[in-house]
C-alpha positions in Angstrom: 43.3 11.1 132.6 42.5 9.3 135.8 43.8 6.4 137.8 45.2 3.2 136.5 42.8 0.6 135.4 41.8 -1.5 138.5 42.2 -5.3 138.5 38.8 -6.7 137.5 38.7 -10.5 137.4 35.0 -11.0 137.0 32.2 -8.8 135.5 30.5 -8.4 138.9 33.6 -6.6 140.2 33.2 -3.7 137.8 30.3 -2.2 139.7 32.5 -1.0 142.6 34.4 1.1 140.1 31.6 2.9 138.3 28.9 5.3 139.5 25.7 6.4 137.9 25.9 9.9 136.3 22.6 10.4 134.4 19.8 8.9 132.3 18.7 10.9 129.3 15.5 10.1 127.4 14.7 12.2 124.4 13.5 12.0 120.8 16.1 12.7 118.1 15.1 12.7 114.4 11.8 11.1 115.4 13.3 8.1 117.2 13.5 7.6 121.0 17.0 7.7 122.4 18.0 6.5 125.8 21.4 7.3 127.2 22.5 5.6 130.5 25.7 7.3 131.7 28.2 6.6 134.4 31.6 7.7 135.6 34.5 5.4 136.1 37.4 5.3 138.6 39.9 4.8 135.8 38.9 7.8 133.6 37.7 10.8 135.6 37.7 13.1 132.6 35.0 11.3 130.6 31.5 10.1 131.2 30.7 6.7 129.6 27.2 5.9 128.3 25.3 3.0 126.9 23.1 4.4 124.1 19.8 2.8 122.9 17.7 4.0 119.9 14.1 2.7 119.8 15.2 0.3 122.6 18.0 -1.3 120.5 21.5 -1.1 121.9 23.5 1.1 119.5 26.9 1.8 121.2 28.9 2.2 124.3 30.3 5.7 124.0 33.4 6.7 125.9 32.8 10.4 126.0 29.3 11.8 126.4 28.2 15.2 127.7 27.5 15.5 131.4 24.2 16.8 132.6 
């Protein structure tokens, strides 16, 4: 599954444990969808993504497809 979860005391510290993976911009069912994905040190088997539809945050998904 990956390494143990690193100690993160402040939100700024998370950035040293994540790396950009991809940005996907597409239309789906007539709505614009933006997926901003990243990998993490603590779960090497999954790609995490923030998903927006029509520029509204919809979800933080813990398992998106890699590109």
